[in-house]
PyMOL Python script that loads the backbone (N, CA, C, O; Angstrom):
from pymol import cmd

cmd.read_pdbstr("""\
ATOM      1  N   MET A   1      11.758   7.500  17.841  1.00  0.00           N
ATOM      2  CA  MET A   1      11.368   7.490  16.441  1.00  0.00           C
ATOM      3  C   MET A   1      10.431   8.693  16.230  1.00  0.00           C
ATOM      4  O   MET A   1       9.495   8.906  17.000  1.00  0.00           O
ATOM      5  N   SER A   2      10.695   9.451  15.203  1.00  0.00           N
ATOM      6  CA  SER A   2       9.861  10.617  14.941  1.00  0.00           C
ATOM      7  C   SER A   2       8.536  10.200  14.315  1.00  0.00           C
ATOM      8  O   SER A   2       8.406   9.101  13.775  1.00  0.00           O
ATOM      9  N   TYR A   3       7.577  11.077  14.396  1.00  0.00           N
ATOM     10  CA  TYR A   3       6.257  10.812  13.831  1.00  0.00           C
ATOM     11  C   TYR A   3       6.341  10.611  12.324  1.00  0.00           C
ATOM     12  O   TYR A   3       5.697   9.713  11.781  1.00  0.00           O
ATOM     13  N   VAL A   4       7.126  11.436  11.647  1.00  0.00           N
ATOM     14  CA  VAL A   4       7.266  11.327  10.195  1.00  0.00           C
ATOM     15  C   VAL A   4       7.895   9.990   9.825  1.00  0.00           C
ATOM     16  O   VAL A   4       7.436   9.330   8.893  1.00  0.00           O
ATOM     17  N   LEU A   5       8.931   9.586  10.534  1.00  0.00           N
ATOM     18  CA  LEU A   5       9.586   8.303  10.264  1.00  0.00           C
ATOM     19  C   LEU A   5       8.611   7.146  10.497  1.00  0.00           C
ATOM     20  O   LEU A   5       8.585   6.185   9.728  1.00  0.00           O
ATOM     21  N   PHE A   6       7.829   7.242  11.537  1.00  0.00           N
ATOM     22  CA  PHE A   6       6.819   6.224  11.807  1.00  0.00           C
ATOM     23  C   PHE A   6       5.859   6.096  10.630  1.00  0.00           C
ATOM     24  O   PHE A   6       5.556   4.987  10.188  1.00  0.00           O
ATOM     25  N   CYS A   7       5.386   7.220  10.128  1.00  0.00           N
ATOM     26  CA  CYS A   7       4.444   7.214   9.012  1.00  0.00           C
ATOM     27  C   CYS A   7       5.069   6.625   7.757  1.00  0.00           C
ATOM     28  O   CYS A   7       4.423   5.866   7.035  1.00  0.00           O
ATOM     29  N   VAL A   8       6.298   6.966   7.501  1.00  0.00           N
ATOM     30  CA  VAL A   8       6.989   6.454   6.316  1.00  0.00           C
ATOM     31  C   VAL A   8       7.146   4.945   6.414  1.00  0.00           C
ATOM     32  O   VAL A   8       6.876   4.231   5.448  1.00  0.00           O
ATOM     33  N   ARG A   9       7.571   4.460   7.549  1.00  0.00           N
ATOM     34  CA  ARG A   9       7.758   3.017   7.716  1.00  0.00           C
ATOM     35  C   ARG A   9       6.444   2.252   7.620  1.00  0.00           C
ATOM     36  O   ARG A   9       6.413   1.132   7.111  1.00  0.00           O
ATOM     37  N   ALA A  10       5.380   2.836   8.097  1.00  0.00           N
ATOM     38  CA  ALA A  10       4.087   2.150   8.087  1.00  0.00           C
ATOM     39  C   ALA A  10       3.566   1.918   6.679  1.00  0.00           C
ATOM     40  O   ALA A  10       2.836   0.955   6.441  1.00  0.00           O
ATOM     41  N   GLU A  11       3.925   2.776   5.752  1.00  0.00           N
ATOM     42  CA  GLU A  11       3.375   2.686   4.403  1.00  0.00           C
ATOM     43  C   GLU A  11       4.366   2.213   3.346  1.00  0.00           C
ATOM     44  O   GLU A  11       3.950   1.673   2.321  1.00  0.00           O
ATOM     45  N   ARG A  12       5.620   2.395   3.560  1.00  0.00           N
ATOM     46  CA  ARG A  12       6.637   2.214   2.528  1.00  0.00           C
ATOM     47  C   ARG A  12       6.624   0.844   1.860  1.00  0.00           C
ATOM     48  O   ARG A  12       6.554   0.761   0.633  1.00  0.00           O
ATOM     49  N   SER A  13       6.687  -0.203   2.620  1.00  0.00           N
ATOM     50  CA  SER A  13       6.802  -1.528   2.011  1.00  0.00           C
ATOM     51  C   SER A  13       5.541  -1.933   1.252  1.00  0.00           C
ATOM     52  O   SER A  13       5.625  -2.528   0.178  1.00  0.00           O
ATOM     53  N   HIS A  14       4.395  -1.615   1.799  1.00  0.00           N
ATOM     54  CA  HIS A  14       3.145  -1.982   1.122  1.00  0.00           C
ATOM     55  C   HIS A  14       2.941  -1.186  -0.153  1.00  0.00           C
ATOM     56  O   HIS A  14       2.487  -1.726  -1.162  1.00  0.00           O
ATOM     57  N   LYS A  15       3.269   0.080  -0.111  1.00  0.00           N
ATOM     58  CA  LYS A  15       3.134   0.895  -1.320  1.00  0.00           C
ATOM     59  C   LYS A  15       4.054   0.379  -2.420  1.00  0.00           C
ATOM     60  O   LYS A  15       3.653   0.270  -3.579  1.00  0.00           O
ATOM     61  N   ALA A  16       5.279   0.066  -2.049  1.00  0.00           N
ATOM     62  CA  ALA A  16       6.235  -0.424  -3.046  1.00  0.00           C
ATOM     63  C   ALA A  16       5.767  -1.735  -3.657  1.00  0.00           C
ATOM     64  O   ALA A  16       5.827  -1.913  -4.874  1.00  0.00           O
ATOM     65  N   ALA A  17       5.306  -2.646  -2.820  1.00  0.00           N
ATOM     66  CA  ALA A  17       4.838  -3.936  -3.328  1.00  0.00           C
ATOM     67  C   ALA A  17       3.621  -3.763  -4.233  1.00  0.00           C
ATOM     68  O   ALA A  17       3.533  -4.403  -5.281  1.00  0.00           O
ATOM     69  N   ASN A  18       2.697  -2.914  -3.842  1.00  0.00           N
ATOM     70  CA  ASN A  18       1.520  -2.676  -4.670  1.00  0.00           C
ATOM     71  C   ASN A  18       1.879  -2.014  -5.995  1.00  0.00           C
ATOM     72  O   ASN A  18       1.288  -2.334  -7.026  1.00  0.00           O
ATOM     73  N   CYS A  19       2.834  -1.102  -5.978  1.00  0.00           N
ATOM     74  CA  CYS A  19       3.267  -0.446  -7.220  1.00  0.00           C
ATOM     75  C   CYS A  19       3.916  -1.448  -8.175  1.00  0.00           C
ATOM     76  O   CYS A  19       3.621  -1.457  -9.370  1.00  0.00           O
ATOM     77  N   VAL A  20       4.789  -2.279  -7.645  1.00  0.00           N
ATOM     78  CA  VAL A  20       5.469  -3.263  -8.485  1.00  0.00           C
ATOM     79  C   VAL A  20       4.472  -4.263  -9.058  1.00  0.00           C
ATOM     80  O   VAL A  20       4.496  -4.552 -10.254  1.00  0.00           O
ATOM     81  N   MET A  21       3.605  -4.786  -8.213  1.00  0.00           N
ATOM     82  CA  MET A  21       2.636  -5.771  -8.681  1.00  0.00           C
ATOM     83  C   MET A  21       1.659  -5.165  -9.677  1.00  0.00           C
ATOM     84  O   MET A  21       1.287  -5.813 -10.655  1.00  0.00           O
ATOM     85  N   SER A  22       1.243  -3.933  -9.436  1.00  0.00           N
ATOM     86  CA  SER A  22       0.341  -3.263 -10.376  1.00  0.00           C
ATOM     87  C   SER A  22       1.013  -3.074 -11.731  1.00  0.00           C
ATOM     88  O   SER A  22       0.386  -3.255 -12.775  1.00  0.00           O
ATOM     89  N   GLN A  23       2.279  -2.714 -11.708  1.00  0.00           N
ATOM     90  CA  GLN A  23       3.020  -2.539 -12.959  1.00  0.00           C
ATOM     91  C   GLN A  23       3.133  -3.869 -13.710  1.00  0.00           C
ATOM     92  O   GLN A  23       2.970  -3.909 -14.930  1.00  0.00           O
ATOM     93  N   LEU A  24       3.407  -4.940 -12.995  1.00  0.00           N
ATOM     94  CA  LEU A  24       3.496  -6.260 -13.627  1.00  0.00           C
ATOM     95  C   LEU A  24       2.149  -6.693 -14.207  1.00  0.00           C
ATOM     96  O   LEU A  24       2.085  -7.240 -15.309  1.00  0.00           O
ATOM     97  N   MET A  25       1.087  -6.448 -13.465  1.00  0.00           N
ATOM     98  CA  MET A  25      -0.250  -6.805 -13.958  1.00  0.00           C
ATOM     99  C   MET A  25      -0.608  -5.989 -15.197  1.00  0.00           C
ATOM    100  O   MET A  25      -1.184  -6.517 -16.149  1.00  0.00           O
ATOM    101  N   LEU A  26      -0.269  -4.714 -15.183  1.00  0.00           N
ATOM    102  CA  LEU A  26      -0.536  -3.855 -16.336  1.00  0.00           C
ATOM    103  C   LEU A  26       0.241  -4.332 -17.561  1.00  0.00           C
ATOM    104  O   LEU A  26      -0.287  -4.348 -18.672  1.00  0.00           O
ATOM    105  N   ARG A  27       1.489  -4.716 -17.350  1.00  0.00           N
ATOM    106  CA  ARG A  27       2.304  -5.228 -18.452  1.00  0.00           C
ATOM    107  C   ARG A  27       1.691  -6.490 -19.046  1.00  0.00           C
ATOM    108  O   ARG A  27       1.597  -6.626 -20.266  1.00  0.00           O
ATOM    109  N   ASP A  28       1.278  -7.404 -18.189  1.00  0.00           N
ATOM    110  CA  ASP A  28       0.666  -8.644 -18.669  1.00  0.00           C
ATOM    111  C   ASP A  28      -0.669  -8.377 -19.368  1.00  0.00           C
ATOM    112  O   ASP A  28      -0.970  -8.984 -20.396  1.00  0.00           O
ATOM    113  N   ALA A  29      -1.464  -7.469 -18.806  1.00  0.00           N
ATOM    114  CA  ALA A  29      -2.771  -7.163 -19.401  1.00  0.00           C
ATOM    115  C   ALA A  29      -2.614  -6.466 -20.746  1.00  0.00           C
ATOM    116  O   ALA A  29      -3.464  -6.606 -21.624  1.00  0.00           O
ATOM    117  N   THR A  30      -1.542  -5.725 -20.904  1.00  0.00           N
ATOM    118  CA  THR A  30      -1.289  -5.070 -22.191  1.00  0.00           C
ATOM    119  C   THR A  30      -0.906  -6.094 -23.256  1.00  0.00           C
ATOM    120  O   THR A  30      -1.302  -5.969 -24.414  1.00  0.00           O
ATOM    121  N   LYS A  31      -0.141  -7.100 -22.863  1.00  0.00           N
ATOM    122  CA  LYS A  31       0.290  -8.136 -23.812  1.00  0.00           C
ATOM    123  C   LYS A  31      -0.831  -9.114 -24.159  1.00  0.00           C
ATOM    124  O   LYS A  31      -0.955  -9.536 -25.309  1.00  0.00           O
ATOM    125  N   ALA A  32      -1.634  -9.469 -23.180  1.00  0.00           N
ATOM    126  CA  ALA A  32      -2.695 -10.464 -23.395  1.00  0.00           C
ATOM    127  C   ALA A  32      -3.941 -10.065 -22.604  1.00  0.00           C
ATOM    128  O   ALA A  32      -4.225 -10.652 -21.560  1.00  0.00           O
ATOM    129  N   PRO A  33      -4.683  -9.070 -23.094  1.00  0.00           N
ATOM    130  CA  PRO A  33      -5.837  -8.591 -22.330  1.00  0.00           C
ATOM    131  C   PRO A  33      -6.888  -9.658 -22.046  1.00  0.00           C
ATOM    132  O   PRO A  33      -7.552  -9.612 -21.011  1.00  0.00           O
ATOM    133  N   GLU A  34      -7.043 -10.606 -22.943  1.00  0.00           N
ATOM    134  CA  GLU A  34      -8.044 -11.651 -22.725  1.00  0.00           C
ATOM    135  C   GLU A  34      -7.703 -12.531 -21.529  1.00  0.00           C
ATOM    136  O   GLU A  34      -8.588 -13.159 -20.948  1.00  0.00           O
ATOM    137  N   LEU A  35      -6.432 -12.578 -21.160  1.00  0.00           N
ATOM    138  CA  LEU A  35      -6.015 -13.408 -20.029  1.00  0.00           C
ATOM    139  C   LEU A  35      -5.887 -12.623 -18.721  1.00  0.00           C
ATOM    140  O   LEU A  35      -6.153 -13.164 -17.647  1.00  0.00           O
ATOM    141  N   PHE A  36      -5.486 -11.361 -18.805  1.00  0.00           N
ATOM    142  CA  PHE A  36      -5.093 -10.649 -17.588  1.00  0.00           C
ATOM    143  C   PHE A  36      -5.888  -9.388 -17.265  1.00  0.00           C
ATOM    144  O   PHE A  36      -5.691  -8.804 -16.200  1.00  0.00           O
ATOM    145  N   GLU A  37      -6.774  -8.955 -18.146  1.00  0.00           N
ATOM    146  CA  GLU A  37      -7.469  -7.689 -17.900  1.00  0.00           C
ATOM    147  C   GLU A  37      -8.316  -7.725 -16.633  1.00  0.00           C
ATOM    148  O   GLU A  37      -8.267  -6.791 -15.832  1.00  0.00           O
ATOM    149  N   LYS A  38      -9.089  -8.787 -16.441  1.00  0.00           N
ATOM    150  CA  LYS A  38      -9.934  -8.889 -15.246  1.00  0.00           C
ATOM    151  C   LYS A  38      -9.078  -8.962 -13.977  1.00  0.00           C
ATOM    152  O   LYS A  38      -9.386  -8.324 -12.971  1.00  0.00           O
ATOM    153  N   SER A  39      -8.005  -9.744 -14.042  1.00  0.00           N
ATOM    154  CA  SER A  39      -7.118  -9.856 -12.878  1.00  0.00           C
ATOM    155  C   SER A  39      -6.502  -8.513 -12.531  1.00  0.00           C
ATOM    156  O   SER A  39      -6.381  -8.158 -11.358  1.00  0.00           O
ATOM    157  N   MET A  40      -6.113  -7.769 -13.556  1.00  0.00           N
ATOM    158  CA  MET A  40      -5.523  -6.461 -13.321  1.00  0.00           C
ATOM    159  C   MET A  40      -6.524  -5.540 -12.627  1.00  0.00           C
ATOM    160  O   MET A  40      -6.169  -4.848 -11.673  1.00  0.00           O
ATOM    161  N   LYS A  41      -7.753  -5.525 -13.090  1.00  0.00           N
ATOM    162  CA  LYS A  41      -8.777  -4.669 -12.478  1.00  0.00           C
ATOM    163  C   LYS A  41      -9.019  -5.048 -11.024  1.00  0.00           C
ATOM    164  O   LYS A  41      -9.141  -4.180 -10.160  1.00  0.00           O
ATOM    165  N   VAL A  42      -9.088  -6.341 -10.760  1.00  0.00           N
ATOM    166  CA  VAL A  42      -9.290  -6.811  -9.389  1.00  0.00           C
ATOM    167  C   VAL A  42      -8.115  -6.407  -8.513  1.00  0.00           C
ATOM    168  O   VAL A  42      -8.312  -5.911  -7.404  1.00  0.00           O
ATOM    169  N   TYR A  43      -6.893  -6.614  -8.998  1.00  0.00           N
ATOM    170  CA  TYR A  43      -5.717  -6.285  -8.189  1.00  0.00           C
ATOM    171  C   TYR A  43      -5.609  -4.785  -7.952  1.00  0.00           C
ATOM    172  O   TYR A  43      -5.267  -4.361  -6.848  1.00  0.00           O
ATOM    173  N   LEU A  44      -5.892  -3.980  -8.963  1.00  0.00           N
ATOM    174  CA  LEU A  44      -5.823  -2.535  -8.780  1.00  0.00           C
ATOM    175  C   LEU A  44      -6.841  -2.057  -7.749  1.00  0.00           C
ATOM    176  O   LEU A  44      -6.553  -1.144  -6.974  1.00  0.00           O
ATOM    177  N   ASN A  45      -8.022  -2.660  -7.731  1.00  0.00           N
ATOM    178  CA  ASN A  45      -9.002  -2.325  -6.690  1.00  0.00           C
ATOM    179  C   ASN A  45      -8.475  -2.706  -5.310  1.00  0.00           C
ATOM    180  O   ASN A  45      -8.638  -1.953  -4.349  1.00  0.00           O
ATOM    181  N   LEU A  46      -7.847  -3.869  -5.214  1.00  0.00           N
ATOM    182  CA  LEU A  46      -7.256  -4.306  -3.951  1.00  0.00           C
ATOM    183  C   LEU A  46      -6.133  -3.362  -3.527  1.00  0.00           C
ATOM    184  O   LEU A  46      -6.070  -2.948  -2.369  1.00  0.00           O
ATOM    185  N   ALA A  47      -5.263  -3.027  -4.448  1.00  0.00           N
ATOM    186  CA  ALA A  47      -4.137  -2.143  -4.128  1.00  0.00           C
ATOM    187  C   ALA A  47      -4.634  -0.782  -3.661  1.00  0.00           C
ATOM    188  O   ALA A  47      -4.099  -0.210  -2.712  1.00  0.00           O
ATOM    189  N   GLU A  48      -5.645  -0.275  -4.322  1.00  0.00           N
ATOM    190  CA  GLU A  48      -6.215   1.019  -3.923  1.00  0.00           C
ATOM    191  C   GLU A  48      -6.784   0.947  -2.508  1.00  0.00           C
ATOM    192  O   GLU A  48      -6.600   1.872  -1.718  1.00  0.00           O
ATOM    193  N   ALA A  49      -7.462  -0.130  -2.192  1.00  0.00           N
ATOM    194  CA  ALA A  49      -8.013  -0.305  -0.847  1.00  0.00           C
ATOM    195  C   ALA A  49      -6.904  -0.433   0.195  1.00  0.00           C
ATOM    196  O   ALA A  49      -7.035   0.084   1.305  1.00  0.00           O
ATOM    197  N   GLU A  50      -5.826  -1.109  -0.149  1.00  0.00           N
ATOM    198  CA  GLU A  50      -4.697  -1.257   0.772  1.00  0.00           C
ATOM    199  C   GLU A  50      -4.046   0.091   1.061  1.00  0.00           C
ATOM    200  O   GLU A  50      -3.728   0.397   2.210  1.00  0.00           O
ATOM    201  N   VAL A  51      -3.852   0.884   0.031  1.00  0.00           N
ATOM    202  CA  VAL A  51      -3.257   2.208   0.218  1.00  0.00           C
ATOM    203  C   VAL A  51      -4.161   3.058   1.104  1.00  0.00           C
ATOM    204  O   VAL A  51      -3.675   3.749   1.999  1.00  0.00           O
ATOM    205  N   ALA A  52      -5.457   3.015   0.865  1.00  0.00           N
ATOM    206  CA  ALA A  52      -6.406   3.770   1.683  1.00  0.00           C
ATOM    207  C   ALA A  52      -6.363   3.293   3.133  1.00  0.00           C
ATOM    208  O   ALA A  52      -6.440   4.103   4.057  1.00  0.00           O
ATOM    209  N   LYS A  53      -6.241   1.991   3.334  1.00  0.00           N
ATOM    210  CA  LYS A  53      -6.185   1.434   4.691  1.00  0.00           C
ATOM    211  C   LYS A  53      -4.973   1.972   5.448  1.00  0.00           C
ATOM    212  O   LYS A  53      -5.092   2.396   6.598  1.00  0.00           O
ATOM    213  N   HIS A  54      -3.818   1.953   4.808  1.00  0.00           N
ATOM    214  CA  HIS A  54      -2.598   2.439   5.460  1.00  0.00           C
ATOM    215  C   HIS A  54      -2.659   3.949   5.692  1.00  0.00           C
ATOM    216  O   HIS A  54      -2.213   4.442   6.728  1.00  0.00           O
ATOM    217  N   TYR A  55      -3.203   4.666   4.738  1.00  0.00           N
ATOM    218  CA  TYR A  55      -3.357   6.107   4.895  1.00  0.00           C
ATOM    219  C   TYR A  55      -4.237   6.413   6.108  1.00  0.00           C
ATOM    220  O   TYR A  55      -3.898   7.266   6.929  1.00  0.00           O
ATOM    221  N   ASN A  56      -5.351   5.721   6.211  1.00  0.00           N
ATOM    222  CA  ASN A  56      -6.270   5.954   7.328  1.00  0.00           C
ATOM    223  C   ASN A  56      -5.635   5.585   8.659  1.00  0.00           C
ATOM    224  O   ASN A  56      -5.866   6.262   9.661  1.00  0.00           O
ATOM    225  N   PHE A  57      -4.839   4.522   8.684  1.00  0.00           N
ATOM    226  CA  PHE A  57      -4.149   4.140   9.919  1.00  0.00           C
ATOM    227  C   PHE A  57      -3.184   5.233  10.353  1.00  0.00           C
ATOM    228  O   PHE A  57      -3.178   5.647  11.513  1.00  0.00           O
ATOM    229  N   VAL A  58      -2.372   5.694   9.417  1.00  0.00           N
ATOM    230  CA  VAL A  58      -1.383   6.719   9.747  1.00  0.00           C
ATOM    231  C   VAL A  58      -2.075   8.003  10.198  1.00  0.00           C
ATOM    232  O   VAL A  58      -1.623   8.657  11.138  1.00  0.00           O
ATOM    233  N   LYS A  59      -3.158   8.360   9.537  1.00  0.00           N
ATOM    234  CA  LYS A  59      -3.870   9.572   9.916  1.00  0.00           C
ATOM    235  C   LYS A  59      -4.520   9.446  11.297  1.00  0.00           C
ATOM    236  O   LYS A  59      -4.745  10.455  11.966  1.00  0.00           O
ATOM    237  N   SER A  60      -4.822   8.225  11.726  1.00  0.00           N
ATOM    238  CA  SER A  60      -5.500   8.043  13.017  1.00  0.00           C
ATOM    239  C   SER A  60      -4.542   8.045  14.202  1.00  0.00           C
ATOM    240  O   SER A  60      -4.979   8.209  15.341  1.00  0.00           O
ATOM    241  N   VAL A  61      -3.259   7.868  13.962  1.00  0.00           N
ATOM    242  CA  VAL A  61      -2.279   7.833  15.049  1.00  0.00           C
ATOM    243  C   VAL A  61      -1.871   9.260  15.378  1.00  0.00           C
ATOM    244  O   VAL A  61      -1.476  10.031  14.503  1.00  0.00           O
ATOM    245  N   ASP A  62      -1.974   9.592  16.658  1.00  0.00           N
ATOM    246  CA  ASP A  62      -1.525  10.922  17.055  1.00  0.00           C
ATOM    247  C   ASP A  62      -0.159  10.833  17.725  1.00  0.00           C
ATOM    248  O   ASP A  62       0.266   9.763  18.161  1.00  0.00           O
ATOM    249  N   VAL A  63       0.504  11.947  17.796  1.00  0.00           N
ATOM    250  CA  VAL A  63       1.880  11.995  18.294  1.00  0.00           C
ATOM    251  C   VAL A  63       1.955  11.466  19.722  1.00  0.00           C
ATOM    252  O   VAL A  63       2.931  10.807  20.080  1.00  0.00           O
ATOM    253  N   GLU A  64       0.954  11.739  20.536  1.00  0.00           N
ATOM    254  CA  GLU A  64       0.977  11.317  21.948  1.00  0.00           C
ATOM    255  C   GLU A  64       0.942   9.792  22.100  1.00  0.00           C
ATOM    256  O   GLU A  64       1.458   9.264  23.086  1.00  0.00           O
ATOM    257  N   SER A  65       0.350   9.085  21.151  1.00  0.00           N
ATOM    258  CA  SER A  65       0.243   7.627  21.287  1.00  0.00           C
ATOM    259  C   SER A  65       1.423   6.876  20.673  1.00  0.00           C
ATOM    260  O   SER A  65       1.436   5.645  20.678  1.00  0.00           O
ATOM    261  N   LEU A  66       2.404   7.590  20.148  1.00  0.00           N
ATOM    262  CA  LEU A  66       3.555   6.923  19.535  1.00  0.00           C
ATOM    263  C   LEU A  66       4.326   6.047  20.520  1.00  0.00           C
ATOM    264  O   LEU A  66       4.897   5.032  20.122  1.00  0.00           O
ATOM    265  N   GLU A  67       4.352   6.415  21.767  1.00  0.00           N
ATOM    266  CA  GLU A  67       5.083   5.631  22.763  1.00  0.00           C
ATOM    267  C   GLU A  67       4.576   4.196  22.803  1.00  0.00           C
ATOM    268  O   GLU A  67       5.351   3.279  23.075  1.00  0.00           O
ATOM    269  N   SER A  68       3.314   3.989  22.542  1.00  0.00           N
ATOM    270  CA  SER A  68       2.740   2.639  22.543  1.00  0.00           C
ATOM    271  C   SER A  68       3.286   1.767  21.412  1.00  0.00           C
ATOM    272  O   SER A  68       3.245   0.540  21.497  1.00  0.00           O
ATOM    273  N   TYR A  69       3.788   2.392  20.370  1.00  0.00           N
ATOM    274  CA  TYR A  69       4.282   1.657  19.208  1.00  0.00           C
ATOM    275  C   TYR A  69       5.783   1.381  19.257  1.00  0.00           C
ATOM    276  O   TYR A  69       6.311   0.694  18.383  1.00  0.00           O
ATOM    277  N   ARG A  70       6.464   1.898  20.249  1.00  0.00           N
ATOM    278  CA  ARG A  70       7.910   1.689  20.362  1.00  0.00           C
ATOM    279  C   ARG A  70       8.212   0.329  20.969  1.00  0.00           C
ATOM    280  O   ARG A  70       7.436  -0.206  21.760  1.00  0.00           O
ATOM    281  N   LYS A  71       9.359  -0.217  20.581  1.00  0.00           N
ATOM    282  CA  LYS A  71       9.788  -1.496  21.145  1.00  0.00           C
ATOM    283  C   LYS A  71      10.163  -1.316  22.598  1.00  0.00           C
ATOM    284  O   LYS A  71      10.692  -0.278  22.996  1.00  0.00           O
ATOM    285  N   ALA A  72       9.886  -2.328  23.374  1.00  0.00           N
ATOM    286  CA  ALA A  72      10.213  -2.264  24.813  1.00  0.00           C
ATOM    287  C   ALA A  72      11.677  -2.524  25.027  1.00  0.00           C
ATOM    288  O   ALA A  72      12.146  -2.513  26.165  1.00  0.00           O
TER     289      ALA A  72
END
""", "prot")
cmd.dss("prot")
cmd.show_as("cartoon", "prot")
cmd.util.cbc("prot")
cmd.orient("prot")
């Protein structure tokens, strides 16, 4: 598995889920801000932290340690 492919797989599913959920929260908050605005802000903060977490993980893995992540 190449380093680039490893990085893509590590982030892809979480980014997609956070994008979809953020879009849904934004849609709901736009329709009924009194019900969903606070939830949207909380979720967006969570999503931002999740993206940062995955980014930091990928940046911390070096090419030499990839063998440890391969299936046996």
